[in-house]
C-alpha positions in Angstrom: 17.2 1.4 17.3 15.3 4.5 18.3 12.1 5.0 16.4 13.2 8.5 15.1 16.3 6.9 13.6 14.3 4.1 12.2 12.0 6.5 10.3 14.9 8.6 9.1 16.8 5.5 7.8 13.6 4.3 6.0 13.0 7.7 4.4 16.6 7.9 3.3 16.2 5.0 0.9 13.9 7.2 -1.2 11.4 5.8 -3.6 10.6 2.1 -3.0 8.5 1.1 -6.0 8.8 -2.6 -6.5 11.9 -3.5 -8.4 13.6 -0.1 -7.8 17.0 0.5 -6.3 15.3 1.9 -3.2 13.3 -1.2 -2.8 16.4 -3.4 -3.0 18.3 -1.3 -0.5 15.4 -1.2 2.0 15.0 -4.9 1.7 18.7 -5.6 2.7 18.3 -3.2 5.6 15.2 -4.8 6.9 16.7 -8.3 6.6 19.6 -7.1 8.7 17.3 -5.7 11.3 15.4 -9.0 11.5 18.6 -10.8 12.0 19.7 -8.3 14.7 16.3 -9.0 16.4 17.3 -12.6 16.8 15.5 -14.2 13.9 16.8 -16.3 11.0 16.1 -14.0 8.1 16.5 -14.1 4.3 15.4 -12.3 1.2 13.2 -14.5 -1.0 13.6 -13.3 -4.5 10.6 -12.7 -6.8 10.9 -12.1 -10.5 8.1 -10.3 -12.3 7.3 -8.3 -15.4 7.0 -4.6 -14.4 5.3 -1.9 -16.4 7.9 0.6 -17.4 6.1 4.0 -17.9 6.8 6.1 -21.0 5.6 9.6 -21.9 2.2 10.2 -20.3 0.8 13.7 -21.2 -2.2 15.8 -21.8 -1.9 18.6 -24.4 -4.6 21.2 -24.3 -4.6 24.6 -25.8 -0.9 24.7 -26.1 -0.2 23.5 -22.5 1.5 20.1 -22.0 0.9 18.5 -18.6 2.8 15.4 -17.5 1.5 12.6 -15.5 1.7 8.8 -15.0 0.0 6.0 -16.9 -2.4 3.7 -14.9 -0.1 0.7 -14.7 -2.8 -1.9 -15.3 -4.7 0.1 -18.0 -4.4 0.5 -21.7 -1.8 2.5 -23.7 -1.7 4.7 -26.8 0.9 4.8 -29.5 3.6 7.4 -29.3 1.6 10.0 -31.1 -1.3 9.8 -28.7 -5.0 10.1 -29.5 -7.1 13.2 -30.2 -10.6 14.0 -28.7 -12.6 16.3 -26.5 -12.6 16.3 -22.7 -15.8 15.9 -20.7 -16.8 14.5 -17.3 -16.7 10.8 -16.7 -20.0 9.3 -17.9 -20.5 12.0 -20.6 -20.4 11.4 -24.3 -16.9 13.0 -24.6 -14.1 10.8 -26.0 -11.9 11.5 -22.9 -13.7 11.2 -19.5 -12.3 13.3 -16.7 -12.6 13.2 -13.0 -11.0 14.4 -9.7 -10.7 11.8 -7.0 -8.9 10.7 -3.9 -6.9 7.5 -4.3 -9.0 5.8 -1.7 -12.1 6.3 -3.8 -10.9 3.8 -6.4 -11.6 1.0 -4.0 -15.3 2.0 -3.4 -17.8 -0.4 -5.0 -19.0 0.8 -8.4 -17.4 4.2 -8.2 -17.7 6.2 -11.5 -14.0 5.7 -12.4 -14.2 1.9 -12.0 -17.4 1.7 -14.0 -15.9 3.8 -16.8 -12.9 1.5 -17.0 -15.0 -1.7 -17.1 -17.5 -0.4 -19.5 -15.0 1.4 -21.7 -17.4 4.3 -22.2 -14.5 6.6 -23.1 -11.5 6.1 -25.5 -9.3 7.5 -22.8 -9.7 8.7 -19.1 -7.9 11.5 -17.3 -8.0 11.6 -13.5 -6.5 14.2 -11.1 -5.7 12.4 -7.8 -6.1 14.7 -4.9 -4.0 14.3 -1.7 -2.1 16.8 0.5 0.8 18.4 -1.4 -0.9 18.2 -4.8 1.5 15.7 -6.4 0.7 12.5 -8.3 -0.8 9.9 -6.0 -1.0 6.8 -8.3 -3.7 4.2 -8.0 -2.6 0.7 -7.1 -2.4 -1.6 -10.1 -4.3 -4.7 -8.9 -4.5 -6.1 -12.4 -0.9 -5.6 -13.6 -0.8 -9.2 -14.9 -4.1 -8.6 -16.9 -4.3 -5.0 -17.9 -7.7 -3.8 -19.1 -9.8 -0.8 -20.2 -8.9 2.4 -22.0 -5.7 4.3 -21.5 -5.8 6.2 -18.2 -3.6 9.3 -17.5 -3.0 10.1 -13.8 -2.4 13.8 -13.1 -1.2 15.7 -10.0 -4.0 16.8 -7.7 -2.8 20.4 -8.3 -4.2 20.2 -11.8 -7.8 19.1 -10.7 -9.5 22.5 -11.1 -7.8 23.1 -14.4 -8.8 19.7 -15.7 -12.4 19.8 -14.7 -12.8 23.4 -16.0 -11.6 22.2 -19.4 -13.8 19.1 -19.2 -16.8 21.4 -18.6 -15.9 23.3 -21.7 -15.5 20.2 -23.9 -12.0 21.3 -24.8 -10.1 19.4 -27.5 -7.0 17.6 -26.3 -4.2 15.2 -27.3 -3.8 12.3 -24.8 -0.6 10.2 -24.7 -0.3 7.2 -22.3 2.7 5.0 -23.1 4.9 2.3 -21.6 6.2 -1.2 -22.0 6.8 -4.4 -20.1 10.2 -5.2 -18.7 11.9 -7.7 -16.5 12.3 -7.0 -12.8 13.1 -8.5 -9.4 12.2 -7.8 -5.9 12.1 -9.8 -2.7 10.0 -10.7 0.4 11.8 -10.7 3.7 11.1 -13.9 5.6 12.2 -14.1 9.2 11.6 -17.1 11.5 11.8 -17.9 15.2 11.6 -21.6 16.2 8.8 -23.1 18.1 5.7 -25.3 17.8 2.9 -25.3 15.3 0.7 -23.7 14.3 2.9 -20.5 14.0 2.1 -16.9 14.6 2.6 -14.9 11.4 3.5 -11.2 11.3 2.7 -9.7 7.9 3.5 -6.2 6.6 3.8 -4.8 3.0 7.1 -2.9 2.4 6.9 -1.4 -1.1 5.0 1.6 -2.4 4.8 4.1 -5.2 7.1 6.8 -3.7 9.1 7.1 -0.4 5.8 6.6 1.5 7.3 7.0 5.0 4.1 7.3 7.0 2.2 4.9 4.7 4.6 2.0 5.1 7.3 2.6 7.8 4.9 2.5 10.8 3.8 -1.0 10.0 7.4 -2.1 9.4 8.5 -0.6 12.8 5.7 -2.6 14.5 6.9 -5.7 12.6 10.5 -5.3 13.8 9.5 -4.4 17.4 7.1 -7.4 17.6 9.8 -9.7 16.2 12.4 -8.4 18.8 9.9 -8.9 21.7 9.0 -12.4 20.5 12.7 -13.4 20.2 13.3 -12.3 23.8 10.1 -13.8 25.4 9.2 -17.4 26.4 6.9 -18.8 23.8 5.4 -22.1 22.7 4.7 -21.1 19.1 7.0 -20.6 16.1 6.9 -17.2 14.5 7.1 -16.4 10.8 7.5 -12.7 9.9 6.8 -11.7 6.3 7.6 -8.2 4.9 6.2 -8.5 1.4 7.0 -6.7 -1.9 4.6 -5.6 -4.6 1.8 -4.1 -2.5 1.1 -1.5 -5.1 0.9 -4.0 -8.0 -1.6 -6.5 -6.8 -0.1 -7.8 -3.5 2.5 -9.6 -5.6 4.8 -10.6 -2.7 2.0 -11.8 -0.4 0.5 -13.9 -3.1 3.9 -15.4 -3.9 4.5 -16.1 -0.3 1.2 -18.0 0.2 1.6 -19.9 -3.0 4.9 -21.2 -1.6 3.6 -21.8 1.9 -0.2 -21.9 1.7 -0.6 -23.1 5.3 0.9 -19.8 6.6 -2.3 -18.1 5.5 -4.9 -20.8 6.1 -3.6 -22.7 9.2 -1.6 -20.3 11.3 -2.6 -19.6 14.8 -3.1 -15.9 13.7 -1.8 -13.5 11.1 -1.2 -10.0 12.4 -1.5 -7.7 9.5 0.3 -4.4 9.9 -1.1 -2.3 7.2 -0.9 1.2 5.9 -0.5 4.5 7.8 0.3 3.3 11.3 1.3 6.5 13.1 0.6 9.1 10.4 0.5 12.7 11.4 -2.8 14.6 11.3 -4.7 11.3 11.0 -5.5 9.5 14.2 -8.2 7.2 12.9 -7.2 3.6 13.2 -9.2 0.6 12.1 -8.5 -2.6 14.1 -10.3 -5.5 12.4 -10.3 -9.2 13.2 -12.4 -12.3 12.2 -11.6 -13.7 15.7 -14.3 -12.8 18.2 -13.0 -10.4 20.9 -9.5 -9.9 19.4 -10.1 -6.4 17.9 -11.3 -5.2 21.3 -8.3 -6.7 23.0 -6.0 -5.0 20.5 -7.7 -1.7 21.2 -7.2 -2.1 24.9 -3.5 -2.7 24.3 -3.2 0.3 22.1 -4.8 2.6 24.7 -2.6 1.1 27.4 0.5 1.9 25.3 -0.6 5.6 25.0 -2.7 5.7 21.8 -5.8 7.9 22.0 -8.9 5.7 22.5 -11.6 7.6 20.6 -10.1 7.4 17.1 -9.7 3.6 17.3 -12.4 1.7 15.5 -12.5 -1.9 16.7 -14.4 -4.2 14.3 -15.1 -7.9 14.3 -15.7 -9.4 10.8 -16.6 -7.4 7.7 -14.4 -7.0 4.7 -10.6 -7.3 5.3 -8.5 -4.7 3.4 -4.9 -4.7 2.2 -2.9 -8.0 2.6 -5.4 -9.1 5.3 -7.7 -9.8 2.4 -5.2 -12.5 1.2 -5.6 -14.2 4.6 -9.4 -13.8 4.7 -10.0 -15.3 1.3 -7.8 -18.3 2.2 -9.8 -19.0 5.3 -7.2 -17.8 7.8 -7.5 -16.0 11.1 -6.3 -12.4 11.1 -5.9 -9.3 13.2 -5.4 -6.2 11.0 -4.4 -2.6 11.7 -4.9 0.2 9.1 -4.8 3.9 9.6 -5.5 7.1 7.6 -3.1 9.4 5.7 -3.7 12.8 4.2 -0.6 12.3 2.0 -1.8 8.8 0.9 0.2 7.7 -2.2 1.7 11.1 -2.5 5.4 12.1 -3.0 5.2 14.4 0.0 4.7 11.5 2.5 8.2 12.1 4.1 9.9 12.1 7.4 9.5 13.9 9.7 6.5 15.9 8.4 4.1 13.0 7.9 4.9 10.9 11.0 3.3 11.1 14.4 6.2 9.5 16.3 4.5 8.9 19.7 1.5 7.2 18.1 3.8 5.1 15.9 5.7 4.0 18.9 2.5 3.2 20.9 1.2 1.1 18.0 4.5 -0.8 17.8 4.5 -1.5 21.6 0.9 -2.6 21.6 1.4 -5.0 18.7 4.5 -6.5 20.3 2.5 -7.1 23.5 -0.4 -8.8 21.8 2.1 -10.9 19.6 3.9 -12.1 22.8 0.6 -13.1 24.4 -0.5 -15.1 21.4 2.8 -16.9 21.0 3.0 -17.9 24.7 
């Protein structure tokens, strides 16, 4: 399949939030692609208790603005709660902030501190990415929600929100939702060979359509699997495309609970993370806890046509995304993660957000390294 058609097909499934119709359709499509590549592939079902968002609004001076609850935070009753707005860390009942979704992962950021310390009865955040839509924060603690109710607003409302917070404006905050029953699936594909296996790992679900965020990694996953199926190799290959990225790495954790040796004892786990081949964002972090491997991956990327300067090759340090699941289980990993000005935003769509030549270069380079390691 041509890369452009691949991205168009992926985008066509629409929103791929874990447990959604788009998630299920994309999973069946990816299983079929893995089978066409020559692997034995199956969908491994995972049942979970999703948070089903209800009305989530801020009413200030007659204006009602809609948002999304934080999926692992507190909730209000249907009538909401009343208080004054103020900056996070102030004495106001409702703490307000503008932030980029990536800032939520920074150690001891003001938002995280406010949640843990419950300084406010409620929190309102405007999440700023390109396009101005709602860019939700990942719900790492979906199974153990904590803290006050948090309303996530579109970035386009950031100036309005912070101006009102500066004035101490009175407001009504509603953050509601309930638990339901849901099902998603990991795609597990396998090629025969000796142990220990090479593992290809990529997350496949997200908040919205998320074409540049997720599809570049999935393209590299498919291309590497196809190249490995066609090449002589001594190692077995296990390829995992996992669900639940946005709700605490649900699928990856489930996969490694079922098969712990895949994380801890594989020859290598190649983690194909977010934003591989995103437009207007060439920065690419290549990280490994294997000495020399990040540099080797950088060389393969440059040989495949990726610009050299924006590649940051790092040995050691903190692994991010699903690579963290490998690191904390004592496994060997090689991880690729890029940048994205539309990160977590509804406007991350084909073709606007995709740099096709870079996405193809990354896929070709990953396939080359995978074949070398599996020889």
